[in-house]
Steps between C-alpha positions, in 0.01 A plus 500: 500500500798722486442687803451175700830375359672822588365473859612142524851586390560782749806463712314656800127471515491756780602759259268391220322838459830699469654251270196453276444875494855561379439241217181665398675852487780351288265333261278811468786738431650252257174454306433880491841611386636191332284523183568867437878458553537184286268627233708819471828299491364267240392789275817702560759230453306247286284708283754743318507580137710190409244275670215666313684423173551152607132473599393643163721247322358210709143616407591508136635150538181374640545525870176561690607793731795725567707439803755667731873481474708293733658785671163602640467162677857524611421839670189359661706208646773730621248714671338205678849380621582849637161541665517151656849574642384845629198336666710240665727761643204712633332189654809365655546826681168463681546364842288197596551514874577802719852484644526465876659800666 
């Protein structure tokens, strides 16, 4: 399903292997590193002592489970924006057609 749609939406089917390979590499790197980075950010920015106190108070008030602070999610969103911008810059620098001499 997804790969067929990706192939159907390619701008140039003659370069399908190169473009789909690049897509696969980006997805694999993002999946492998994204969880570790975002988990660390969430724990570092959203799981501090103040958040632990809020979670303990929420548990005492009858909440089902502790959560993370808003700043952890802000850090994740900021990282996603920065990485998307960096990926865009890198991919725009890749030439699609060799220049004539």
